[in-house]
C-alpha positions as a printed NumPy array, in Angstrom:
array([[117.182,  88.992,  31.248],
       [117.675,  92.298,  31.356],
       [116.982,  92.466,  35.207],
       [119.703,  90.045,  35.387],
       [122.462,  91.933,  33.248],
       [121.782,  95.283,  35.79 ],
       [122.309,  92.628,  39.079],
       [126.212,  91.814,  37.135],
       [126.634,  94.946,  36.083],
       [126.338,  96.323,  39.82 ],
       [128.255,  93.277,  41.316],
       [130.964,  94.773,  38.581],
       [130.923,  98.183,  39.728],
       [130.594,  97.461,  43.546],
       [133.783,  94.821,  43.008],
       [136.157,  98.375,  41.005],
       [135.029, 101.02 ,  44.297],
       [136.331,  98.429,  46.948],
       [139.292,  97.551,  45.068],
       [140.222, 100.686,  44.97 ],
       [139.8  , 101.377,  48.52 ],
       [142.277,  98.317,  49.345],
       [141.47 ,  94.867,  50.162],
       [140.09 ,  94.044,  53.222],
       [138.268,  91.143,  55.386],
       [135.318,  92.998,  55.375],
       [135.291,  94.175,  51.082],
       [135.296,  90.093,  51.093],
       [132.904,  89.6  ,  52.127],
       [130.788,  92.391,  50.535],
       [132.014,  90.265,  47.832],
       [130.245,  87.461,  48.425],
       [127.069,  88.312,  49.783],
       [126.757,  90.486,  46.609],
       [127.766,  87.637,  44.434],
       [125.079,  85.507,  46.548],
       [122.742,  87.761,  46.357],
       [123.425,  88.002,  42.117],
       [122.834,  84.577,  41.827],
       [119.761,  83.64 ,  43.997],
       [117.925,  87.1  ,  41.676],
       [119.272,  84.921,  38.209],
       [117.854,  81.394,  39.777],
       [114.153,  83.816,  40.275],
       [114.205,  84.943,  37.006],
       [114.538,  82.328,  34.893],
       [111.598,  81.402,  33.1  ],
       [110.909,  76.963,  34.042],
       [111.507,  75.296,  31.511],
       [108.319,  74.058,  29.031],
       [106.68 ,  70.967,  29.866],
       [104.874,  69.077,  26.585],
       [102.129,  70.565,  25.704],
       [ 98.111,  69.116,  26.378],
       [ 96.211,  68.034,  23.388],
       [ 93.29 ,  69.238,  22.623],
       [ 90.712,  67.554,  24.502],
       [ 87.957,  65.791,  21.815],
       [ 84.701,  66.83 ,  23.224],
       [ 82.87 ,  64.059,  21.368],
       [ 85.491,  61.669,  23.76 ],
       [ 85.262,  63.935,  27.151],
       [ 82.058,  62.093,  28.425],
       [ 83.333,  58.099,  27.476],
       [ 83.592,  55.568,  30.547],
       [ 86.334,  53.815,  30.584],
       [ 85.298,  49.3  ,  29.721],
       [ 84.871,  47.447,  31.925],
       [ 87.742,  44.492,  33.074],
       [ 86.147,  41.593,  31.637],
       [ 85.913,  38.341,  32.984],
       [ 84.477,  35.054,  32.396],
       [ 81.897,  34.514,  35.891],
       [ 78.624,  33.523,  35.187],
       [ 76.704,  36.768,  35.988],
       [ 74.086,  35.03 ,  38.142],
       [ 70.356,  35.023,  36.516],
       [ 71.778,  34.416,  33.049],
       [ 70.04 ,  30.63 ,  33.976],
       [ 66.97 ,  31.822,  34.438],
       [ 65.713,  30.959,  31.222],
       [ 67.626,  27.39 ,  31.416],
       [ 65.397,  25.951,  34.457],
       [ 62.54 ,  24.289,  32.507],
       [ 61.805,  20.778,  32.977],
       [ 59.731,  18.07 ,  33.069],
       [ 59.899,  13.801,  34.52 ],
       [ 59.418,  11.521,  32.042],
       [ 59.549,   8.346,  34.129],
       [ 60.894,   7.051,  37.037],
       [ 62.492,   3.468,  38.559],
       [ 61.72 ,   1.845,  41.139],
       [ 58.052,   3.377,  40.856],
       [ 57.12 ,   4.985,  44.299],
       [ 56.014,   3.381,  47.063],
       [ 58.42 ,   0.256,  46.224],
       [ 59.233,  -2.483,  49.048],
       [ 62.949,  -2.863,  50.248],
       [ 64.032,  -4.651,  53.102],
       [ 65.515,  -2.877,  56.071],
       [ 69.667,  -1.707,  54.617],
       [ 68.83 ,  -3.148,  50.958],
       [ 70.178,  -0.703,  48.476],
       [ 68.612,   0.264,  45.489],
       [ 68.898,   2.103,  42.378],
       [ 66.864,   4.666,  41.857],
       [ 66.6  ,   6.354,  38.412],
       [ 64.36 ,   8.86 ,  37.145],
       [ 64.196,  10.558,  33.26 ],
       [ 64.404,  13.994,  32.966],
       [ 63.288,  16.333,  29.949],
       [ 64.868,  19.37 ,  29.207],
       [ 62.092,  21.906,  27.866],
       [ 64.07 ,  25.087,  28.002],
       [ 65.943,  26.885,  25.514],
       [ 69.186,  25.874,  26.538],
       [ 71.735,  23.22 ,  26.377],
       [ 72.332,  21.666,  29.755],
       [ 76.316,  20.716,  30.713],
       [ 78.017,  18.337,  33.124],
       [ 78.187,  21.487,  35.725],
       [ 74.277,  21.284,  35.59 ],
       [ 73.227,  19.511,  39.082],
       [ 70.79 ,  16.778,  40.691],
       [ 70.032,  18.395,  44.464],
       [ 69.02 ,  16.34 ,  47.96 ],
       [ 65.753,  19.156,  48.842],
       [ 64.52 ,  17.394,  51.621],
       [ 62.86 ,  14.209,  53.673],
       [ 64.914,  11.354,  54.167],
       [ 68.579,  11.309,  52.165],
       [ 68.848,   7.777,  52.111],
       [ 72.524,   7.199,  52.206],
       [ 72.706,   9.476,  49.547],
       [ 75.005,  12.317,  48.678],
       [ 73.693,  16.373,  48.647],
       [ 74.828,  16.667,  45.268],
       [ 75.347,  15.188,  41.928],
       [ 76.943,  16.676,  38.714],
       [ 74.361,  16.065,  35.819],
       [ 76.134,  12.905,  33.37 ],
       [ 76.263,  13.788,  30.32 ],
       [ 74.882,  17.085,  27.858],
       [ 71.091,  17.453,  27.518],
       [ 70.011,  19.808,  24.292],
       [ 66.846,  21.199,  24.953],
       [ 64.298,  19.017,  24.279],
       [ 65.756,  15.482,  25.322],
       [ 65.419,  13.338,  27.477],
       [ 68.336,  11.71 ,  29.644],
       [ 68.63 ,   9.351,  32.33 ],
       [ 69.941,  11.08 ,  35.873],
       [ 70.401,   7.79 ,  38.263],
       [ 71.862,   7.699,  42.306],
       [ 72.52 ,   4.93 ,  44.556],
       [ 70.235,   4.617,  47.348],
       [ 70.078,   2.527,  50.69 ],
       [ 66.282,   1.722,  52.579],
       [ 66.914,   2.796,  56.176],
       [ 67.5  ,  -0.164,  58.97 ],
       [ 63.877,   0.539,  60.325],
       [ 60.398,  -0.249,  59.421],
       [ 58.24 ,   2.827,  58.173],
       [ 57.495,   4.705,  54.745],
       [ 60.769,   7.62 ,  54.284],
       [ 60.005,   9.994,  51.194],
       [ 63.349,  11.394,  49.717],
       [ 63.041,  15.254,  47.751],
       [ 65.426,  16.691,  45.217],
       [ 65.6  ,  19.188,  42.709],
       [ 67.818,  20.48 ,  39.825],
       [ 70.168,  23.069,  39.907],
       [ 72.289,  25.457,  37.319],
       [ 76.215,  25.795,  37.497],
       [ 75.285,  29.01 ,  39.322],
       [ 73.532,  27.613,  42.112],
       [ 69.963,  27.866,  41.257],
       [ 67.674,  25.257,  42.408],
       [ 64.829,  24.374,  40.091],
       [ 62.063,  21.401,  39.873],
       [ 59.607,  19.899,  37.437],
       [ 57.052,  20.625,  36.097],
       [ 54.208,  24.036,  35.295],
       [ 54.98 ,  25.101,  39.56 ],
       [ 58.887,  23.757,  39.533],
       [ 58.043,  21.228,  42.085],
       [ 60.686,  18.971,  43.691],
       [ 60.568,  14.896,  42.439],
       [ 61.199,  11.744,  45.188],
       [ 62.069,   8.582,  45.919],
       [ 59.296,   7.019,  47.965],
       [ 60.372,   3.568,  49.889],
       [ 58.422,   1.495,  51.595],
       [ 60.58 ,  -0.457,  54.573],
       [ 58.903,  -3.931,  55.52 ],
       [ 60.579,  -5.33 ,  59.214],
       [ 63.387,  -8.472,  58.384],
       [ 60.179, -11.059,  59.004],
       [ 57.715,  -9.099,  57.883],
       [ 56.14 , -10.822,  54.739],
       [ 55.305,  -7.682,  51.83 ],
       [ 51.798,  -8.146,  49.953],
       [ 52.844,  -6.283,  46.357],
       [ 50.296,  -4.551,  44.477],
       [ 49.073,  -1.904,  42.215],
       [ 49.97 ,   1.287,  44.042],
       [ 49.762,   3.433,  41.484],
       [ 46.839,   4.153,  38.615],
       [ 47.424,   7.551,  36.219],
       [ 45.816,   7.86 ,  32.706],
       [ 46.365,   9.671,  29.307],
       [ 43.106,  10.706,  27.332],
       [ 42.703,  11.933,  23.67 ],
       [ 40.621,  12.083,  21.487],
       [ 40.104,  11.267,  17.963],
       [ 39.742,  14.315,  15.965],
       [ 40.452,  16.021,  19.199],
       [ 37.527,  18.833,  18.111],
       [ 34.658,  18.761,  16.135],
       [ 31.375,  17.425,  15.505],
       [ 31.827,  14.   ,  13.396],
       [ 30.087,  11.545,  12.195],
       [ 32.616,   9.113,  14.878],
       [ 34.35 ,  10.453,  17.531],
       [ 37.147,   8.424,  19.172],
       [ 38.525,   8.673,  22.915],
       [ 41.486,   6.525,  23.525],
       [ 42.709,   6.251,  27.209],
       [ 46.315,   4.947,  28.484],
       [ 46.572,   3.434,  32.091],
       [ 49.769,   3.638,  34.129],
       [ 50.843,   1.117,  36.49 ],
       [ 53.048,   1.197,  38.905],
       [ 53.221,  -2.22 ,  41.758],
       [ 55.757,  -1.966,  43.98 ],
       [ 57.042,  -5.809,  43.864],
       [ 56.345,  -9.122,  42.803],
       [ 53.035, -10.55 ,  41.819],
       [ 52.998, -13.9  ,  40.412],
       [ 49.565, -13.398,  38.649],
       [ 47.28 ,  -9.976,  38.371],
       [ 44.63 ,  -9.498,  36.22 ],
       [ 42.999,  -6.158,  34.505],
       [ 40.267,  -4.858,  32.844],
       [ 38.953,  -1.314,  31.198],
       [ 35.537,  -0.239,  32.524],
       [ 33.495,   2.562,  31.286],
       [ 30.709,   4.439,  32.43 ],
       [ 27.797,   3.085,  29.961],
       [ 29.04 ,  -0.415,  31.972],
       [ 31.005,  -2.02 ,  28.767],
       [ 34.3  ,  -3.303,  30.209],
       [ 37.452,  -4.176,  28.265],
       [ 39.423,  -7.853,  27.603],
       [ 41.261,  -8.532,  30.469],
       [ 44.429,  -8.675,  30.732],
       [ 46.695, -11.369,  32.278],
       [ 50.613, -10.794,  33.674],
       [ 52.823, -11.933,  36.094],
       [ 54.33 ,  -9.544,  37.148],
       [ 58.732, -10.294,  38.206],
       [ 59.51 ,  -6.467,  40.54 ],
       [ 58.583,  -3.252,  41.235],
       [ 58.282,  -1.755,  37.866],
       [ 56.065,   0.513,  36.08 ],
       [ 53.687,  -0.645,  32.721],
       [ 51.571,   0.863,  30.507],
       [ 47.963,  -0.595,  29.311],
       [ 45.906,   0.548,  25.812],
       [ 41.953,   0.564,  26.22 ],
       [ 41.966,  -2.103,  23.668],
       [ 39.074,  -1.113,  21.26 ],
       [ 38.183,   2.563,  22.777],
       [ 35.712,   3.77 ,  22.962],
       [ 33.412,   5.703,  20.475],
       [ 30.856,   8.105,  20.226],
       [ 28.312,   8.372,  16.851],
       [ 27.105,  12.025,  16.489],
       [ 23.81 ,  11.314,  17.503],
       [ 25.271,   9.724,  20.414],
       [ 24.136,  11.543,  24.266],
       [ 26.539,  13.579,  25.061],
       [ 27.449,  15.093,  28.529],
       [ 29.785,  13.852,  30.959],
       [ 31.892,  10.079,  31.387],
       [ 34.239,   8.31 ,  32.841],
       [ 36.151,   5.219,  31.681],
       [ 38.607,   2.937,  35.181],
       [ 40.356,   0.308,  34.957],
       [ 39.415,  -2.296,  37.258],
       [ 41.717,  -5.265,  39.266],
       [ 39.961,  -8.364,  38.86 ],
       [ 42.661, -10.608,  40.367],
       [ 44.087, -11.556,  43.07 ],
       [ 41.301,  -9.711,  44.321],
       [ 38.626,  -6.895,  43.032],
       [ 39.661,  -3.172,  43.328],
       [ 38.593,  -0.049,  41.357],
       [ 40.928,   2.396,  40.97 ],
       [ 41.045,   6.022,  39.817],
       [ 38.909,   7.368,  37.336],
       [ 39.469,   9.985,  34.302],
       [ 36.115,  12.132,  33.391],
       [ 35.372,  13.927,  30.326],
       [ 33.016,  15.49 ,  28.394],
       [ 31.7  ,  13.883,  25.41 ],
       [ 30.699,  17.614,  23.232],
       [ 30.023,  17.478,  19.604],
       [ 29.122,  21.226,  18.083]])
């Protein structure tokens, strides 16, 4: 402020001195120059308008990172714990015989063995082999809570050329991760046999698997029982078939006589089981299913060891 006042005073004195000498163009020029210089000096000496005061920074907030923008997308890997399933059953059974071009409905019964509830965002996806006229993927038909099972069906068609065909499938999570069934997350499949249009199919048993139960499960009891259930698959109709259980000690069960109307899997229980007394000989044993009619066939055995200790 003091500097500005001194400059203005100098300008006034200069004007009086020049005015005393009389007006002239040179005097006016000097006065104008002095005014301009005075205005520039005043502007230079005027302090800038104060800005808004900056609030002090709270040291407890200085290291915080702004939150990320929220998203509704599912992060990859979040379904890892949901990828646990098992194959309960299928229909028609593998190695069913079809004519060329014949259409059929394949159904797998899948169990959700995870702790997640599956929704219809899960899919059945073609994995490898023969596609048999199917699409590459199908949405799961319904929601499936943990521990529950559901049928998954697709329409297929037998190829036009005779032969054996197999197509493998897997499941897929909503974020695109593929998984199978069982301990090793294996694919499940459909396998069919196509016969020539002028050929007469030969129907029969194509698969025999077993479930074995011991009662009581462990221990050395007065009586120890073993019960076997055989799961038997037929690839087509059979007018008459006779089956029977056989034990490694020479015992044969009563016979099962039945008519098979189409490709199907049926369960048969050893009617009397196998009882071991506490004093019976221990060691390796087996039980198997045999076909007595229309021809004699011995199927795989279920092996076990009777131990009493």
